[in-house]
N, CA, C and O atoms as a CHARMM CRD file, in Angstrom:
* protein
*
  368
    1    1 UNK  N    -11.71300  -2.65900 -35.21600 PROA 1      0.00000
    2    1 UNK  CA   -12.96200  -2.39000 -34.51200 PROA 1      0.00000
    3    1 UNK  C    -13.14000  -3.41100 -33.39300 PROA 1      0.00000
    4    1 UNK  O    -12.67300  -4.54800 -33.45700 PROA 1      0.00000
    5    2 UNK  N    -13.84300  -2.93700 -32.36400 PROA 2      0.00000
    6    2 UNK  CA   -14.11600  -3.79000 -31.20900 PROA 2      0.00000
    7    2 UNK  C    -15.55100  -3.54500 -30.76600 PROA 2      0.00000
    8    2 UNK  O    -16.01700  -2.40600 -30.75000 PROA 2      0.00000
    9    3 UNK  N    -16.24600  -4.61600 -30.40600 PROA 3      0.00000
   10    3 UNK  CA   -17.64100  -4.55800 -29.95900 PROA 3      0.00000
   11    3 UNK  C    -17.70600  -5.26200 -28.60600 PROA 3      0.00000
   12    3 UNK  O    -17.35300  -6.43600 -28.49100 PROA 3      0.00000
   13    4 UNK  N    -18.16200  -4.53100 -27.57700 PROA 4      0.00000
   14    4 UNK  CA   -18.16600  -5.09400 -26.22500 PROA 4      0.00000
   15    4 UNK  C    -19.53700  -4.98800 -25.55600 PROA 4      0.00000
   16    4 UNK  O    -20.37500  -4.15700 -25.90600 PROA 4      0.00000
   17    5 UNK  N    -19.71800  -5.86200 -24.58800 PROA 5      0.00000
   18    5 UNK  CA   -20.84000  -5.80600 -23.65200 PROA 5      0.00000
   19    5 UNK  C    -20.19400  -5.69400 -22.28000 PROA 5      0.00000
   20    5 UNK  O    -19.33300  -6.50300 -21.93200 PROA 5      0.00000
   21    6 UNK  N    -20.60200  -4.69500 -21.49500 PROA 6      0.00000
   22    6 UNK  CA   -19.99000  -4.48000 -20.19100 PROA 6      0.00000
   23    6 UNK  C    -21.06200  -4.28400 -19.12700 PROA 6      0.00000
   24    6 UNK  O    -22.09900  -3.66700 -19.37000 PROA 6      0.00000
   25    7 UNK  N    -20.78800  -4.81900 -17.95100 PROA 7      0.00000
   26    7 UNK  CA   -21.60600  -4.57200 -16.76000 PROA 7      0.00000
   27    7 UNK  C    -20.71800  -3.82400 -15.77900 PROA 7      0.00000
   28    7 UNK  O    -19.66700  -4.31300 -15.36500 PROA 7      0.00000
   29    8 UNK  N    -21.16500  -2.62500 -15.41600 PROA 8      0.00000
   30    8 UNK  CA   -20.40200  -1.77500 -14.49700 PROA 8      0.00000
   31    8 UNK  C    -21.05600  -1.85000 -13.12900 PROA 8      0.00000
   32    8 UNK  O    -22.24300  -1.55900 -12.97900 PROA 8      0.00000
   33    9 UNK  N    -20.27000  -2.24300 -12.13200 PROA 9      0.00000
   34    9 UNK  CA   -20.76600  -2.40200 -10.77000 PROA 9      0.00000
   35    9 UNK  C    -20.20100  -1.31700  -9.87400 PROA 9      0.00000
   36    9 UNK  O    -19.12800  -0.77300 -10.13600 PROA 9      0.00000
   37   10 UNK  N    -20.93000  -1.00900  -8.82000 PROA 10     0.00000
   38   10 UNK  CA   -20.50400   0.00200  -7.86000 PROA 10     0.00000
   39   10 UNK  C    -21.62200   0.99400  -7.62600 PROA 10     0.00000
   40   10 UNK  O    -22.79500   0.67300  -7.81200 PROA 10     0.00000
   41   11 UNK  N    -21.26000   2.20300  -7.21600 PROA 11     0.00000
   42   11 UNK  CA   -22.24500   3.27800  -7.04400 PROA 11     0.00000
   43   11 UNK  C    -22.32900   4.00300  -8.37900 PROA 11     0.00000
   44   11 UNK  O    -21.65400   5.00800  -8.60300 PROA 11     0.00000
   45   12 UNK  N    -23.17800   3.46900  -9.26800 PROA 12     0.00000
   46   12 UNK  CA   -23.22900   3.95800 -10.64300 PROA 12     0.00000
   47   12 UNK  C    -24.64000   4.37000 -11.07800 PROA 12     0.00000
   48   12 UNK  O    -24.86800   4.65200 -12.25500 PROA 12     0.00000
   49   13 UNK  N    -25.57000   4.40400 -10.14900 PROA 13     0.00000
   50   13 UNK  CA   -26.90700   4.89000 -10.46200 PROA 13     0.00000
   51   13 UNK  C    -27.20300   6.09500  -9.58300 PROA 13     0.00000
   52   13 UNK  O    -26.82100   6.13700  -8.41400 PROA 13     0.00000
   53   14 UNK  N    -27.89000   7.07500 -10.16300 PROA 14     0.00000
   54   14 UNK  CA   -28.23200   8.28100  -9.42400 PROA 14     0.00000
   55   14 UNK  C    -27.08700   9.26800  -9.29900 PROA 14     0.00000
   56   14 UNK  O    -27.15600  10.19500  -8.49200 PROA 14     0.00000
   57   15 UNK  N    -26.02500   9.08200 -10.09100 PROA 15     0.00000
   58   15 UNK  CA   -24.84500   9.95000 -10.01700 PROA 15     0.00000
   59   15 UNK  C    -24.46500  10.50400 -11.40000 PROA 15     0.00000
   60   15 UNK  O    -23.35100  10.99500 -11.58100 PROA 15     0.00000
   61   16 UNK  N    -25.38100  10.42800 -12.37300 PROA 16     0.00000
   62   16 UNK  CA   -25.10800  10.93500 -13.71600 PROA 16     0.00000
   63   16 UNK  C    -24.26200  10.01400 -14.56800 PROA 16     0.00000
   64   16 UNK  O    -23.67900  10.44600 -15.56300 PROA 16     0.00000
   65   17 UNK  N    -24.18700   8.73500 -14.18600 PROA 17     0.00000
   66   17 UNK  CA   -23.29300   7.80800 -14.86900 PROA 17     0.00000
   67   17 UNK  C    -23.68700   7.56200 -16.32300 PROA 17     0.00000
   68   17 UNK  O    -22.81500   7.51500 -17.19100 PROA 17     0.00000
   69   18 UNK  N    -24.98500   7.40300 -16.60900 PROA 18     0.00000
   70   18 UNK  CA   -25.40900   7.14900 -17.99800 PROA 18     0.00000
   71   18 UNK  C    -25.09700   8.34300 -18.89900 PROA 18     0.00000
   72   18 UNK  O    -24.65300   8.16900 -20.03400 PROA 18     0.00000
   73   19 UNK  N    -25.33000   9.54500 -18.39600 PROA 19     0.00000
   74   19 UNK  CA   -25.06000  10.74800 -19.19400 PROA 19     0.00000
   75   19 UNK  C    -23.56400  10.91700 -19.42300 PROA 19     0.00000
   76   19 UNK  O    -23.13300  11.30800 -20.50800 PROA 19     0.00000
   77   20 UNK  N    -22.77300  10.61700 -18.39100 PROA 20     0.00000
   78   20 UNK  CA   -21.32200  10.64200 -18.51200 PROA 20     0.00000
   79   20 UNK  C    -20.86600   9.63100 -19.55900 PROA 20     0.00000
   80   20 UNK  O    -19.99900   9.93000 -20.38000 PROA 20     0.00000
   81   21 UNK  N    -21.44600   8.44200 -19.52900 PROA 21     0.00000
   82   21 UNK  CA   -21.10000   7.38900 -20.48400 PROA 21     0.00000
   83   21 UNK  C    -21.44200   7.81900 -21.90500 PROA 21     0.00000
   84   21 UNK  O    -20.65300   7.60600 -22.82600 PROA 21     0.00000
   85   22 UNK  N    -22.60700   8.42000 -22.08800 PROA 22     0.00000
   86   22 UNK  CA   -23.01400   8.88800 -23.41300 PROA 22     0.00000
   87   22 UNK  C    -22.07300   9.97800 -23.92300 PROA 22     0.00000
   88   22 UNK  O    -21.67800   9.95400 -25.08800 PROA 22     0.00000
   89   23 UNK  N    -21.71300  10.92700 -23.06800 PROA 23     0.00000
   90   23 UNK  CA   -20.80500  12.00700 -23.46900 PROA 23     0.00000
   91   23 UNK  C    -19.41800  11.45900 -23.78900 PROA 23     0.00000
   92   23 UNK  O    -18.77400  11.90600 -24.73900 PROA 23     0.00000
   93   24 UNK  N    -18.95800  10.49300 -22.99900 PROA 24     0.00000
   94   24 UNK  CA   -17.64800   9.88600 -23.23500 PROA 24     0.00000
   95   24 UNK  C    -17.65600   9.10700 -24.54500 PROA 24     0.00000
   96   24 UNK  O    -16.68300   9.14900 -25.29800 PROA 24     0.00000
   97   25 UNK  N    -18.74000   8.40200 -24.82000 PROA 25     0.00000
   98   25 UNK  CA   -18.86400   7.67200 -26.08500 PROA 25     0.00000
   99   25 UNK  C    -18.79000   8.63300 -27.27100 PROA 25     0.00000
  100   25 UNK  O    -18.12200   8.34500 -28.26400 PROA 25     0.00000
  101   26 UNK  N    -19.46800   9.76500 -27.17000 PROA 26     0.00000
  102   26 UNK  CA   -19.43200  10.75400 -28.25600 PROA 26     0.00000
  103   26 UNK  C    -18.01300  11.28200 -28.44800 PROA 26     0.00000
  104   26 UNK  O    -17.56900  11.48700 -29.57800 PROA 26     0.00000
  105   27 UNK  N    -17.30600  11.50100 -27.34400 PROA 27     0.00000
  106   27 UNK  CA   -15.92500  11.99600 -27.40200 PROA 27     0.00000
  107   27 UNK  C    -15.01600  11.04200 -28.16400 PROA 27     0.00000
  108   27 UNK  O    -14.10600  11.47700 -28.86800 PROA 27     0.00000
  109   28 UNK  N    -15.26100   9.73800 -28.02400 PROA 28     0.00000
  110   28 UNK  CA   -14.40100   8.73000 -28.64600 PROA 28     0.00000
  111   28 UNK  C    -15.04500   8.04900 -29.85700 PROA 28     0.00000
  112   28 UNK  O    -14.56800   7.00700 -30.30700 PROA 28     0.00000
  113   29 UNK  N    -16.12600   8.63300 -30.38500 PROA 29     0.00000
  114   29 UNK  CA   -16.79700   8.12200 -31.58000 PROA 29     0.00000
  115   29 UNK  C    -17.22900   6.66500 -31.42800 PROA 29     0.00000
  116   29 UNK  O    -17.00900   5.83100 -32.30600 PROA 29     0.00000
  117   30 UNK  N    -17.84500   6.39300 -30.29000 PROA 30     0.00000
  118   30 UNK  CA   -18.35400   5.06000 -29.96200 PROA 30     0.00000
  119   30 UNK  C    -19.86600   5.05300 -30.20600 PROA 30     0.00000
  120   30 UNK  O    -20.54800   6.02700 -29.88800 PROA 30     0.00000
  121   31 UNK  N    -20.38600   3.96700 -30.76400 PROA 31     0.00000
  122   31 UNK  CA   -21.83500   3.79200 -30.92000 PROA 31     0.00000
  123   31 UNK  C    -22.28600   2.65800 -30.01400 PROA 31     0.00000
  124   31 UNK  O    -21.49700   1.78500 -29.65200 PROA 31     0.00000
  125   32 UNK  N    -23.57200   2.68000 -29.65000 PROA 32     0.00000
  126   32 UNK  CA   -24.12300   1.64900 -28.78900 PROA 32     0.00000
  127   32 UNK  C    -25.15200   2.22000 -27.84300 PROA 32     0.00000
  128   32 UNK  O    -25.90800   3.11800 -28.21000 PROA 32     0.00000
  129   33 UNK  N    -25.18700   1.70400 -26.61700 PROA 33     0.00000
  130   33 UNK  CA   -26.16000   2.17800 -25.64100 PROA 33     0.00000
  131   33 UNK  C    -25.71800   1.87300 -24.21600 PROA 33     0.00000
  132   33 UNK  O    -24.81300   1.07300 -23.98200 PROA 33     0.00000
  133   34 UNK  N    -26.38700   2.53600 -23.26700 PROA 34     0.00000
  134   34 UNK  CA   -26.15900   2.34400 -21.83500 PROA 34     0.00000
  135   34 UNK  C    -27.52000   2.34000 -21.14200 PROA 34     0.00000
  136   34 UNK  O    -28.42600   3.07300 -21.54000 PROA 34     0.00000
  137   35 UNK  N    -27.66200   1.51100 -20.10300 PROA 35     0.00000
  138   35 UNK  CA   -28.91000   1.52500 -19.33300 PROA 35     0.00000
  139   35 UNK  C    -28.66500   1.03000 -17.91500 PROA 35     0.00000
  140   35 UNK  O    -27.75000   0.24900 -17.65600 PROA 35     0.00000
  141   36 UNK  N    -29.51400   1.51000 -17.00100 PROA 36     0.00000
  142   36 UNK  CA   -29.49100   1.03900 -15.62300 PROA 36     0.00000
  143   36 UNK  C    -30.14000  -0.33800 -15.54700 PROA 36     0.00000
  144   36 UNK  O    -31.09300  -0.62300 -16.27200 PROA 36     0.00000
  145   37 UNK  N    -29.62200  -1.18400 -14.67300 PROA 37     0.00000
  146   37 UNK  CA   -30.22200  -2.48400 -14.40200 PROA 37     0.00000
  147   37 UNK  C    -30.87600  -2.45600 -13.02900 PROA 37     0.00000
  148   37 UNK  O    -30.51100  -1.64800 -12.17500 PROA 37     0.00000
  149   38 UNK  N    -31.83100  -3.33000 -12.82400 PROA 38     0.00000
  150   38 UNK  CA   -32.59200  -3.33700 -11.56800 PROA 38     0.00000
  151   38 UNK  C    -31.74200  -3.70600 -10.35500 PROA 38     0.00000
  152   38 UNK  O    -32.13800  -3.42200  -9.22400 PROA 38     0.00000
  153   39 UNK  N    -30.58600  -4.32900 -10.56200 PROA 39     0.00000
  154   39 UNK  CA   -29.72500  -4.71900  -9.44000 PROA 39     0.00000
  155   39 UNK  C    -28.75700  -3.61200  -9.01200 PROA 39     0.00000
  156   39 UNK  O    -27.92300  -3.82200  -8.13100 PROA 39     0.00000
  157   40 UNK  N    -28.86800  -2.41600  -9.64400 PROA 40     0.00000
  158   40 UNK  CA   -28.01100  -1.29400  -9.27100 PROA 40     0.00000
  159   40 UNK  C    -26.78000  -1.12000 -10.14800 PROA 40     0.00000
  160   40 UNK  O    -26.03900  -0.14900  -9.98900 PROA 40     0.00000
  161   41 UNK  N    -26.55400  -2.04500 -11.06800 PROA 41     0.00000
  162   41 UNK  CA   -25.40900  -1.91400 -11.97900 PROA 41     0.00000
  163   41 UNK  C    -25.85900  -1.21800 -13.26100 PROA 41     0.00000
  164   41 UNK  O    -27.04000  -0.91900 -13.44100 PROA 41     0.00000
  165   42 UNK  N    -24.90200  -0.96900 -14.14100 PROA 42     0.00000
  166   42 UNK  CA   -25.17300  -0.32400 -15.43100 PROA 42     0.00000
  167   42 UNK  C    -24.66300  -1.24300 -16.52700 PROA 42     0.00000
  168   42 UNK  O    -23.56900  -1.79900 -16.42800 PROA 42     0.00000
  169   43 UNK  N    -25.46600  -1.39600 -17.57200 PROA 43     0.00000
  170   43 UNK  CA   -25.11000  -2.22900 -18.72100 PROA 43     0.00000
  171   43 UNK  C    -24.74400  -1.34100 -19.89800 PROA 43     0.00000
  172   43 UNK  O    -25.41200  -0.34200 -20.16700 PROA 43     0.00000
  173   44 UNK  N    -23.67100  -1.71300 -20.60200 PROA 44     0.00000
  174   44 UNK  CA   -23.20200  -0.96000 -21.76900 PROA 44     0.00000
  175   44 UNK  C    -22.94400  -1.91900 -22.92000 PROA 44     0.00000
  176   44 UNK  O    -22.33600  -2.97400 -22.73600 PROA 44     0.00000
  177   45 UNK  N    -23.40700  -1.55100 -24.10200 PROA 45     0.00000
  178   45 UNK  CA   -22.96300  -2.19300 -25.33700 PROA 45     0.00000
  179   45 UNK  C    -22.32300  -1.09500 -26.15700 PROA 45     0.00000
  180   45 UNK  O    -22.92300  -0.04100 -26.36300 PROA 45     0.00000
  181   46 UNK  N    -21.10400  -1.33400 -26.62800 PROA 46     0.00000
  182   46 UNK  CA   -20.35500  -0.28300 -27.31600 PROA 46     0.00000
  183   46 UNK  C    -19.52000  -0.86400 -28.44000 PROA 46     0.00000
  184   46 UNK  O    -18.95700  -1.95200 -28.32300 PROA 46     0.00000
  185   47 UNK  N    -19.45200  -0.11100 -29.53700 PROA 47     0.00000
  186   47 UNK  CA   -18.63600  -0.51600 -30.67800 PROA 47     0.00000
  187   47 UNK  C    -17.84600   0.68500 -31.16000 PROA 47     0.00000
  188   47 UNK  O    -18.37400   1.79200 -31.26300 PROA 47     0.00000
  189   48 UNK  N    -16.56400   0.45200 -31.45600 PROA 48     0.00000
  190   48 UNK  CA   -15.72600   1.51700 -31.97400 PROA 48     0.00000
  191   48 UNK  C    -14.32400   1.01900 -32.25500 PROA 48     0.00000
  192   48 UNK  O    -14.02500  -0.16600 -32.10700 PROA 48     0.00000
  193   49 UNK  N    -13.48200   1.93200 -32.65900 PROA 49     0.00000
  194   49 UNK  CA   -12.07000   1.64800 -32.89500 PROA 49     0.00000
  195   49 UNK  C    -11.44000   1.05800 -31.63100 PROA 49     0.00000
  196   49 UNK  O    -11.78000   1.47000 -30.52200 PROA 49     0.00000
  197   50 UNK  N    -10.53200   0.10500 -31.78900 PROA 50     0.00000
  198   50 UNK  CA    -9.92100  -0.58700 -30.65000 PROA 50     0.00000
  199   50 UNK  C     -9.33500   0.40500 -29.63900 PROA 50     0.00000
  200   50 UNK  O     -9.60400   0.30200 -28.44200 PROA 50     0.00000
  201   51 UNK  N     -8.54100   1.35500 -30.11500 PROA 51     0.00000
  202   51 UNK  CA    -7.93400   2.34000 -29.22100 PROA 51     0.00000
  203   51 UNK  C     -8.96500   3.20700 -28.53600 PROA 51     0.00000
  204   51 UNK  O     -8.82200   3.52900 -27.35600 PROA 51     0.00000
  205   52 UNK  N    -10.01800   3.59600 -29.27000 PROA 52     0.00000
  206   52 UNK  CA   -11.06800   4.42300 -28.68100 PROA 52     0.00000
  207   52 UNK  C    -11.86400   3.66200 -27.63200 PROA 52     0.00000
  208   52 UNK  O    -12.25300   4.23800 -26.61600 PROA 52     0.00000
  209   53 UNK  N    -12.11200   2.37800 -27.86200 PROA 53     0.00000
  210   53 UNK  CA   -12.80500   1.56900 -26.84700 PROA 53     0.00000
  211   53 UNK  C    -11.95500   1.50500 -25.57400 PROA 53     0.00000
  212   53 UNK  O    -12.49100   1.61300 -24.47000 PROA 53     0.00000
  213   54 UNK  N    -10.65700   1.33300 -25.71400 PROA 54     0.00000
  214   54 UNK  CA    -9.77000   1.28500 -24.54300 PROA 54     0.00000
  215   54 UNK  C     -9.81400   2.60200 -23.76300 PROA 54     0.00000
  216   54 UNK  O     -9.91300   2.59200 -22.53600 PROA 54     0.00000
  217   55 UNK  N     -9.74100   3.73200 -24.46900 PROA 55     0.00000
  218   55 UNK  CA    -9.79400   5.04300 -23.81200 PROA 55     0.00000
  219   55 UNK  C    -11.16400   5.26500 -23.16300 PROA 55     0.00000
  220   55 UNK  O    -11.25700   5.80700 -22.06100 PROA 55     0.00000
  221   56 UNK  N    -12.21500   4.84400 -23.85300 PROA 56     0.00000
  222   56 UNK  CA   -13.58000   4.91600 -23.32900 PROA 56     0.00000
  223   56 UNK  C    -13.67900   4.14200 -22.01000 PROA 56     0.00000
  224   56 UNK  O    -14.20200   4.65300 -21.02000 PROA 56     0.00000
  225   57 UNK  N    -13.17600   2.91700 -22.00800 PROA 57     0.00000
  226   57 UNK  CA   -13.24400   2.08400 -20.79500 PROA 57     0.00000
  227   57 UNK  C    -12.41700   2.67800 -19.66000 PROA 57     0.00000
  228   57 UNK  O    -12.81700   2.58400 -18.50000 PROA 57     0.00000
  229   58 UNK  N    -11.28300   3.28100 -19.96400 PROA 58     0.00000
  230   58 UNK  CA   -10.47600   3.92600 -18.92300 PROA 58     0.00000
  231   58 UNK  C    -11.26400   5.03500 -18.24100 PROA 58     0.00000
  232   58 UNK  O    -11.23700   5.16100 -17.01700 PROA 58     0.00000
  233   59 UNK  N    -11.96700   5.84000 -19.03600 PROA 59     0.00000
  234   59 UNK  CA   -12.76000   6.92800 -18.44600 PROA 59     0.00000
  235   59 UNK  C    -13.95600   6.38400 -17.67600 PROA 59     0.00000
  236   59 UNK  O    -14.32600   6.93300 -16.63800 PROA 59     0.00000
  237   60 UNK  N    -14.56400   5.31300 -18.17300 PROA 60     0.00000
  238   60 UNK  CA   -15.70500   4.70500 -17.48800 PROA 60     0.00000
  239   60 UNK  C    -15.25900   4.19000 -16.11600 PROA 60     0.00000
  240   60 UNK  O    -15.99600   4.31600 -15.13800 PROA 60     0.00000
  241   61 UNK  N    -14.06700   3.61600 -16.04300 PROA 61     0.00000
  242   61 UNK  CA   -13.55500   3.12800 -14.75900 PROA 61     0.00000
  243   61 UNK  C    -13.40800   4.25900 -13.73700 PROA 61     0.00000
  244   61 UNK  O    -13.56300   4.03400 -12.53700 PROA 61     0.00000
  245   62 UNK  N    -13.10900   5.47500 -14.21100 PROA 62     0.00000
  246   62 UNK  CA   -12.96700   6.62900 -13.32200 PROA 62     0.00000
  247   62 UNK  C    -14.31600   7.16400 -12.87500 PROA 62     0.00000
  248   62 UNK  O    -14.44600   7.63600 -11.74500 PROA 62     0.00000
  249   63 UNK  N    -15.32600   7.10000 -13.74000 PROA 63     0.00000
  250   63 UNK  CA   -16.65300   7.59400 -13.40500 PROA 63     0.00000
  251   63 UNK  C    -16.78100   9.09500 -13.57000 PROA 63     0.00000
  252   63 UNK  O    -15.79200   9.78800 -13.81400 PROA 63     0.00000
  253   64 UNK  N    -18.00500   9.59900 -13.43700 PROA 64     0.00000
  254   64 UNK  CA   -18.29500  10.99600 -13.73500 PROA 64     0.00000
  255   64 UNK  C    -17.94900  11.99600 -12.63300 PROA 64     0.00000
  256   64 UNK  O    -17.75800  13.17800 -12.92000 PROA 64     0.00000
  257   65 UNK  N    -17.86600  11.56100 -11.41500 PROA 65     0.00000
  258   65 UNK  CA   -17.68300  12.52400 -10.32700 PROA 65     0.00000
  259   65 UNK  C    -17.21900  11.80600  -9.07500 PROA 65     0.00000
  260   65 UNK  O    -17.05900  10.58600  -9.05600 PROA 65     0.00000
  261   66 UNK  N    -17.00900  12.59100  -8.03200 PROA 66     0.00000
  262   66 UNK  CA   -16.60700  11.99100  -6.76400 PROA 66     0.00000
  263   66 UNK  C    -17.75400  11.18300  -6.15100 PROA 66     0.00000
  264   66 UNK  O    -17.53300  10.39200  -5.23400 PROA 66     0.00000
  265   67 UNK  N    -18.97300  11.38000  -6.65300 PROA 67     0.00000
  266   67 UNK  CA   -20.11600  10.64800  -6.11000 PROA 67     0.00000
  267   67 UNK  C    -20.22400   9.23800  -6.67500 PROA 67     0.00000
  268   67 UNK  O    -20.79400   8.35600  -6.03300 PROA 67     0.00000
  269   68 UNK  N    -19.68600   9.01700  -7.86600 PROA 68     0.00000
  270   68 UNK  CA   -19.70800   7.69800  -8.49100 PROA 68     0.00000
  271   68 UNK  C    -18.50500   6.89600  -8.00900 PROA 68     0.00000
  272   68 UNK  O    -17.44100   7.45300  -7.73800 PROA 68     0.00000
  273   69 UNK  N    -18.68700   5.58500  -7.90600 PROA 69     0.00000
  274   69 UNK  CA   -17.59300   4.70400  -7.50300 PROA 69     0.00000
  275   69 UNK  C    -17.73800   3.39900  -8.26100 PROA 69     0.00000
  276   69 UNK  O    -18.61700   2.59200  -7.95700 PROA 69     0.00000
  277   70 UNK  N    -16.87600   3.18900  -9.25100 PROA 70     0.00000
  278   70 UNK  CA   -16.87600   1.94600 -10.02200 PROA 70     0.00000
  279   70 UNK  C    -16.05100   0.93000  -9.25100 PROA 70     0.00000
  280   70 UNK  O    -14.86300   1.14300  -9.00900 PROA 70     0.00000
  281   71 UNK  N    -16.67900  -0.17400  -8.86600 PROA 71     0.00000
  282   71 UNK  CA   -15.94300  -1.22400  -8.15200 PROA 71     0.00000
  283   71 UNK  C    -15.41300  -2.28600  -9.09800 PROA 71     0.00000
  284   71 UNK  O    -14.36700  -2.88000  -8.83700 PROA 71     0.00000
  285   72 UNK  N    -16.12700  -2.53400 -10.20500 PROA 72     0.00000
  286   72 UNK  CA   -15.65500  -3.51300 -11.19200 PROA 72     0.00000
  287   72 UNK  C    -16.40400  -3.33000 -12.50200 PROA 72     0.00000
  288   72 UNK  O    -17.50600  -2.78300 -12.54800 PROA 72     0.00000
  289   73 UNK  N    -15.76100  -3.81000 -13.57600 PROA 73     0.00000
  290   73 UNK  CA   -16.40300  -3.85200 -14.89400 PROA 73     0.00000
  291   73 UNK  C    -16.16600  -5.24600 -15.46600 PROA 73     0.00000
  292   73 UNK  O    -15.02500  -5.68800 -15.60900 PROA 73     0.00000
  293   74 UNK  N    -17.25200  -5.92500 -15.78800 PROA 74     0.00000
  294   74 UNK  CA   -17.17900  -7.22300 -16.45300 PROA 74     0.00000
  295   74 UNK  C    -17.36900  -6.98000 -17.94400 PROA 74     0.00000
  296   74 UNK  O    -18.39500  -6.44400 -18.36200 PROA 74     0.00000
  297   75 UNK  N    -16.38100  -7.37300 -18.74600 PROA 75     0.00000
  298   75 UNK  CA   -16.40700  -7.09000 -20.18100 PROA 75     0.00000
  299   75 UNK  C    -16.42700  -8.38800 -20.97500 PROA 75     0.00000
  300   75 UNK  O    -15.64800  -9.30600 -20.71900 PROA 75     0.00000
  301   76 UNK  N    -17.32700  -8.44100 -21.93500 PROA 76     0.00000
  302   76 UNK  CA   -17.44200  -9.58700 -22.84400 PROA 76     0.00000
  303   76 UNK  C    -17.27400  -9.06400 -24.27300 PROA 76     0.00000
  304   76 UNK  O    -17.87000  -8.05200 -24.64300 PROA 76     0.00000
  305   77 UNK  N    -16.47200  -9.74800 -25.06100 PROA 77     0.00000
  306   77 UNK  CA   -16.30300  -9.39500 -26.47300 PROA 77     0.00000
  307   77 UNK  C    -17.50100  -9.92600 -27.26300 PROA 77     0.00000
  308   77 UNK  O    -17.96000 -11.04400 -27.02800 PROA 77     0.00000
  309   78 UNK  N    -17.99700  -9.12900 -28.18700 PROA 78     0.00000
  310   78 UNK  CA   -19.12500  -9.52100 -29.02400 PROA 78     0.00000
  311   78 UNK  C    -18.70100  -9.55000 -30.48800 PROA 78     0.00000
  312   78 UNK  O    -17.72300  -8.89800 -30.85700 PROA 78     0.00000
  313   79 UNK  N    -19.42400 -10.30000 -31.33400 PROA 79     0.00000
  314   79 UNK  CA   -19.12900 -10.28600 -32.77100 PROA 79     0.00000
  315   79 UNK  C    -19.31500  -8.87900 -33.33800 PROA 79     0.00000
  316   79 UNK  O    -20.25000  -8.17500 -32.95600 PROA 79     0.00000
  317   80 UNK  N    -18.45100  -8.47700 -34.22700 PROA 80     0.00000
  318   80 UNK  CA   -18.52100  -7.13100 -34.79700 PROA 80     0.00000
  319   80 UNK  C    -19.82100  -6.88200 -35.55500 PROA 80     0.00000
  320   80 UNK  O    -20.36000  -5.77600 -35.51400 PROA 80     0.00000
  321   81 UNK  N    -20.32000  -7.88500 -36.23500 PROA 81     0.00000
  322   81 UNK  CA   -21.50100  -7.68800 -37.07300 PROA 81     0.00000
  323   81 UNK  C    -22.81100  -7.70000 -36.28000 PROA 81     0.00000
  324   81 UNK  O    -23.86800  -7.40000 -36.83600 PROA 81     0.00000
  325   82 UNK  N    -22.75700  -8.04100 -34.99700 PROA 82     0.00000
  326   82 UNK  CA   -23.95000  -8.18800 -34.17400 PROA 82     0.00000
  327   82 UNK  C    -24.36700  -6.85100 -33.55300 PROA 82     0.00000
  328   82 UNK  O    -24.22700  -6.65900 -32.34500 PROA 82     0.00000
  329   83 UNK  N    -24.88000  -5.92400 -34.37700 PROA 83     0.00000
  330   83 UNK  CA   -25.35800  -4.63800 -33.86000 PROA 83     0.00000
  331   83 UNK  C    -26.15400  -3.89700 -34.92600 PROA 83     0.00000
  332   83 UNK  O    -26.09000  -4.22900 -36.11000 PROA 83     0.00000
  333   84 UNK  N    -26.88800  -2.91000 -34.49700 PROA 84     0.00000
  334   84 UNK  CA   -27.59700  -2.01100 -35.42300 PROA 84     0.00000
  335   84 UNK  C    -27.56900  -0.58900 -34.87100 PROA 84     0.00000
  336   84 UNK  O    -28.55700   0.13800 -34.97800 PROA 84     0.00000
  337   85 UNK  N    -26.46200  -0.19700 -34.29300 PROA 85     0.00000
  338   85 UNK  CA   -26.33700   1.11800 -33.65900 PROA 85     0.00000
  339   85 UNK  C    -26.09300   2.20500 -34.70100 PROA 85     0.00000
  340   85 UNK  O    -25.33200   2.02600 -35.65200 PROA 85     0.00000
  341   86 UNK  N    -26.76000   3.32800 -34.49100 PROA 86     0.00000
  342   86 UNK  CA   -26.53400   4.51600 -35.32700 PROA 86     0.00000
  343   86 UNK  C    -25.75500   5.57200 -34.56300 PROA 86     0.00000
  344   86 UNK  O    -25.01900   6.36300 -35.15300 PROA 86     0.00000
  345   87 UNK  N    -25.92300   5.57900 -33.23400 PROA 87     0.00000
  346   87 UNK  CA   -25.25500   6.53400 -32.33200 PROA 87     0.00000
  347   87 UNK  C    -25.18500   5.89200 -30.95800 PROA 87     0.00000
  348   87 UNK  O    -25.47700   4.70300 -30.82600 PROA 87     0.00000
  349   88 UNK  N    -24.80700   6.63900 -29.93500 PROA 88     0.00000
  350   88 UNK  CA   -24.78500   6.10100 -28.57900 PROA 88     0.00000
  351   88 UNK  C    -25.97500   6.66600 -27.81600 PROA 88     0.00000
  352   88 UNK  O    -26.11200   7.88100 -27.67100 PROA 88     0.00000
  353   89 UNK  N    -26.82900   5.77900 -27.33200 PROA 89     0.00000
  354   89 UNK  CA   -28.08700   6.17700 -26.70100 PROA 89     0.00000
  355   89 UNK  C    -28.17200   5.74400 -25.24700 PROA 89     0.00000
  356   89 UNK  O    -27.50700   4.80300 -24.81500 PROA 89     0.00000
  357   90 UNK  N    -29.00500   6.45300 -24.51200 PROA 90     0.00000
  358   90 UNK  CA   -29.36900   6.02700 -23.16100 PROA 90     0.00000
  359   90 UNK  C    -30.69700   5.28500 -23.29000 PROA 90     0.00000
  360   90 UNK  O    -31.67600   5.82600 -23.80400 PROA 90     0.00000
  361   91 UNK  N    -30.71400   4.04400 -22.81800 PROA 91     0.00000
  362   91 UNK  CA   -31.94800   3.24600 -22.84300 PROA 91     0.00000
  363   91 UNK  C    -32.59800   3.31500 -21.47400 PROA 91     0.00000
  364   91 UNK  O    -31.92100   3.41600 -20.45100 PROA 91     0.00000
  365   92 UNK  N    -33.92300   3.25900 -21.47200 PROA 92     0.00000
  366   92 UNK  CA   -34.68600   3.29500 -20.22200 PROA 92     0.00000
  367   92 UNK  C    -35.47600   2.02900 -20.06000 PROA 92     0.00000
  368   92 UNK  O    -36.18600   1.86700 -19.06800 PROA 92     0.00000
């Protein structure tokens, strides 16, 4: 298992990025959350199988459409026990 905190930078707001992230998380059985930040980036906390987290991050780097443009992702590893996620949610 792997638990991460990620900040996604680029054109990631107003392009369906949070919904894409939620759908991708469901596809790879990831729990956690995603939310927009006031600086225009997107924050993600995600926990799942190591391989599924890697596949999840690969899709996140691609983004949901030609309108989204991920310029960088800053990833921090978190302790596995530090969470209370039941599913993957969009936070507002």
